[in-house]
N, C-alpha and C positions, 0 to 999 in steps of 0.2 A: 820860552826859548828851550829847545832841546839841548840836553847836556851829555856829552859822551867822554867819558874818561877812561882811558886803556893805561893800566899799569902792569910793566914787565919787571922782571926781576933785576936786569940791569938797564931798563930804560923805562921811562913813564911818558905816556903822550897824552896831552889834554886837548881835546877840540872842543870848542863853543861853536857849533855848526852855524849859528844864525850870524856871528859875528867873523866866521872862518879864521879862527884862532887856532894856532897849533903850537904847543911847547913840549920840549922834549926833557927830561930830566934825568940824569946819570944815577943808578943805585949801586950801594954795596950793601953787604948783610948787615952792616952796622949803620945804616940810615934809620934814624929814629924819627918818630912822630913829632913834630912841633906845631904850635899854631901858626908859626910864619911859614913853615914848610908845607902844611895841610895834608900830608901823606907821609906814610913811612911805618916801620916796625914799632909796635906801641907797647907790647908786654914781651920781654924777651924769654926764652926758655930758662926755667931752673928746674931741678930735680924735684920730684914729687913721689913719695912712696915707692921709691926705687927706680922709677921710670922719667923719663923726659917730660916736662910739662909742654903744653902746647905753645905755639907763639899766635901773635895777634898782629893784624895788620888794618892800620885806620886810615879813612879819607874823610875830609871835611867836605861835605856836601850839605845843601839844603834840605829842608823836609820836604818829604815825598817818596814816591816808591821807585826803586831802582833794581833793573835787571842786571845780575851779575854774572859773568862768564869766566870760568876759572878753567886754566890749561892745566891739568894734573899730569904729572910724571917726572921722569929725570933720565938723562942719558947714562947716569951713573950707576942708579940702583932703582930696585924694584920698591914701590911704595904701597901704602894702605893708608888711606886718607879721609878723614872725618873733617866736615866743614859746618861750622855754626856762625850764626851773625848775630850781632847786638849782643843781648843777655841769652846766650846759650839756644837760639832758635836754629833748630835741626834743618839742614838742607841735603847736606851730602853725608851718607853714612858707609864707612868702611868700603870706599872705593879702591879697587887694587888695580895696580899698573904694574908691568913687567919693566924690566930694565931696558931704556930705550923706547918704551910705549907712552904716548900721550893720548890723553882723553879729554875732550872738552865737555863741561857741564854747565848748564845756567839755572838759574833760580831769581826770584823777585823779592826784594827785602824792602819793608818799610822803616823808613828812619825818621825821628821826630825830636823835636825840642819842647818845652813847656810853653813857648810862647803861642798864643791865641790871637793876640793883636796887639797895637802897641800898648792897649791899656790893661790887657788881660793875660793870665798866666794859669797854668795848672798848679794846683797847690800840692805839688808833691812832697813825700814824706823826706825827712831828712836822710834816712838810709838810701832812699832813691836817688840822691844827689851824687853819690859815688858809684852807681852802677852805670853799665854801658847804654842804659836804654834813653836817656834823655839828655844826652849831650850833644854836640855839634857834628860829631863822627859818625860815619858808619864803619862799624867794626867788625872783622871777620877773623873767628878762631879757627885755625889750622891745628888738626888734631889727628889721632891714630897712632898706629903702631911705627909708622914711618911716613909722616906727612910730606908729600912733595908737590909743589906747585911751581910752574914756570912763569905763569902770567896770570894777572886779574884784570879783567875790564868792566867797567862799570858806565850804564848808560841809562838815563831817564826812562822809565818803563811807558810804554804806551797807554794814553788816556783811555783807549777802550778796554783794557782789562778791568775787571771789578777788584775793588777793595771789600774784604770781608774784616770788619771791625769787631773785634772780641772786647766784651765789657764784663767784668766778673770780679772775682776774687783770688784766694792763695791757691785754688784748686785750676784756675785758668792762667794766671799771670806767667810772664816769663820769670821764673825763679833764677836769680843770679847766681846762686852758691849751690854746691854739692852738699849732701846728697838730695836735695830738694828739687823736684821737677814736676811741671804741670803741663796738662794736655794742650794748653794753647801754644806752647813752644815746640810741640812735636808735630802738630797736624800740617804745618807747611811742607813737610817732608813728603807727604803723600800726593802732592798736587804738582803740576807742571807750571810752566812759565805764564799762563793765561790767567793766573789769579795772584792776588797779593794779600797775606794775612798781616793786619796790623793790630797787635795785641796791647790793648790798653788796660787791661785788668790790672789790680794791685791788691797784694795781700790785705786782709782785714776790712776790706770795704763791702759795705751794703749798697743796695741800689740807690738809697737816698744820700750817703755819704758819697757815693761816686758822682752823683749829680752836684753836690755841695762842694766837691772839690775841683770844679770846672771842667772834669774829664770828658763828661758828656758835650760840653761846650767845644772840647778840642776835637773830639770825634765829628761833631757837625760842621767844624770849620774846614775838614778834609774831606767831608762826604760829597759825592757826586751822585746823580741820577743813576740809578742801577745798582749802587753799593749795597752791601748787606751789612746788618748790626746784629751780632749775635749776642744775647744777654744770659748768662748763667749766674743768678743770685740766689740767696736763701739760707746759706751757712751762718753767715753773720746777722742777717735779718731776723731769725728767729729769736735771737737772744735779746733784742730790744724789747723793752718794756715800757708801759706808760698807757695814758689815755688815748684812743684812737690807734693803738699800735697793733698791728696783727696781719694774718696772711692776707684776710679778704678786706682789709681797711687799708692802712697807710702803705703797704707792700704793693697792693693792686694800684692805688693812686700813683706810685711812683713809676711802677712799671709802664702804666698807662702813659705818662709823660715821654718815656723813652720811645713808646710806639707811635705817639702823635707827631713828636718832634722829629724822628727819622722819617716817617712818611712825608711830612711837610717838605722835607728837603729832597724829596723823590727817591730815598733809600728804601731797602725791604728789611723789617725787623723779623728777627727769628727769635722765639724764645727757647729757653734750655731750662729744664728741672735740673735741681742740683744733684752733683754726684753723691753716690751713696758714701756713707761711712762705713767702717768694718764694725759691725755690732752683732755677734753670734749669740743666738739663744742656746738653751741647752739642748734642743732639737737639731742644731746644726743650721738653722735658718737665720739669713741676715735680717736685722730690724730695721724699719724705717726709723730714723732719728730726726727728721726734719718736719714732725708733725703736719699741720694742713698746708705747708708751703708748697709741696710738688702738686697736690690737687688744686690749689688756687691758682698757679701757673696754667695748669691744663685748662681750667675754665677759663681763664682769661684770653688765653691763645683760641679757644672756641668762639667766645663771645666777640673777639675783635678780629675773628679770622685772620690769624697770624700762624705763620708755620711754626710748628712745635717739633723739637728734638727732645724726647723722653729719657734724658740720660740718666735719671734717677732709675728708672725700671732697667735699662740696659746694664748700667753698671751693678745694680743688684744681682743680675743675671751672671756678670762677670765675676764677681766676688764668690758666689755662691759655686761657680763652677769650680774654682780653686779650692774651696772649703775653708774650715776655721783655721787650719794651720798654714797651708801652703799660700792663703790670701795674704798672709804677712808679707810676701815678695812683692805685691803691688804697693805696698805703702812703706814708709821710712822706719823700718826694723832693722838696726844694725847694733852689735854689741860694741861695748867700750873699746876704743883704740883702732876702729876700723878707719877712721878719719884723723887727720893731724890734729892734734889738741883737744880731741874728744875723749873725755876723762868719764862719760857715764853712758850707759846704753841709752839708744833711740828706740822708742816705740810710739809711733804715732798713727792712729787709725784714719785720719783725715786726709793728710797730705801724702802725696805719692813720691815713690822712688822712680828712677828713671824707667825701670821696666813698666811700672804702674802706669806712669803718665804715657808711655808708648800705646799700651793696651787701652787706655782710657781714650785717647786721641782716636784710636780705631773705633771705640763705641760710639764717639762723635759723627765720624764718617759713615758709620752703619746707620745712624739715625738720619743723616742727610739724604740718604737714597729715598726715603719716603717724605721727607720735610722740604727738601730743596734739591730734587733730582738733577736739575739743570747744572748745578755746580759738580756733582759726581761725574759729570761727562768730561771733565778735565781733571780727572785723577790719573796719576802716572800708571801705565799698564801694569797689570798683575796684582791689584790690590784684591786682597781677599781675607774676611775675618767674620768668625761665627762666634759671639760671645758664650754661648753654651759649650764651645771647644776652643778655647783660647790658645794663644802660642805659648811653647814651652819656655820655662824660664831658662832651661840650660842653653837655648839657641840664642839667646838675647845677648849682646855685647855693647858695652857703653865705655868710651873713652872718658876718662874724668877731666874736667876743666881746672882751671888753675885755682880758683876760689871755693873754699869750704866754709860751711857755717854749722854750728852746733846747736844753735838756738831754733826753736820752733818758729815758723812764719806766723805773722800776725793772724788772727782769727783760727777758728777750728771748725 
């Protein structure tokens, strides 16, 4: 059954085309989301760091992919609007509209709950229960200097578009809180509405614990023929110890399970070597800190004839391009007091800042040109990136979300 929901600032119309049902709801600025209402403003703006926080709008919808179309603009004022969905997945960045100008933009969002079947669920962590990732709602974050949106329409995305499922750890996950950001929540921004990214990664996970938490089962329950499953593991796997544990032993066996299960369902597996940590030596060269794991992934990709994005190599080029000092811009390096409640400096050489995640997402896209070129055909016009000559930090702007966190994400 195709579902089309159209939400306007003053009216909401809901069409269930198979049943030819149409309902109209009058809205005011104070209309709050409730489970009974199933739509409305979810988190109201409050001041943060001297500026207005973003506002959020939620709609209850079943699991699936949804095409969202926003009509941005205002008759009364000029706007600059950023839109992120669920847990800070970037879709619209700094869209300017003049007073009286309106712009329609569309993007595709994946929404999910932990349910796999009547008997099985994903074993989500306690902290995930309070995130915007696993609930019954599709939530949009309207951010920017002057966010202006007249209407939102949501419809079930066409079955014909491929879903790219992301499996991985804290370098991939939709990080829920500032200042932590990962490439998996940035990469949707670079693509048009002919693709959907479903980010199932979670901080602290290794390949085997991803499977053990029923997360692969959840992916497979939604996977259709022609979908892609991109896997980036290694950071946490390399810390496991014991008999039979190692890059060419337990790790290879687990990744082989991913490959076989995905192929059996008609999906296309894609292996990704782990992002580099920042580890400069006295000669100004960044050092591999993942041991045999990147080589093991390369070996498995060749053996199983699986597409490979060598993100380990590309991000090393990126980090060295910035150098020992400026490369801190890519990671969570912030002095004490930068964020609310932050009473000590943050210095993390594994997890990315918003700028770092943006650059690493571009590294992933760069790897896609050779690994899965058919997907790069649906990039938005104008994508350009050279890891040896990356974007200047000074040109990047990020609108802070409501939530902040001073503790490092699980894993390293």
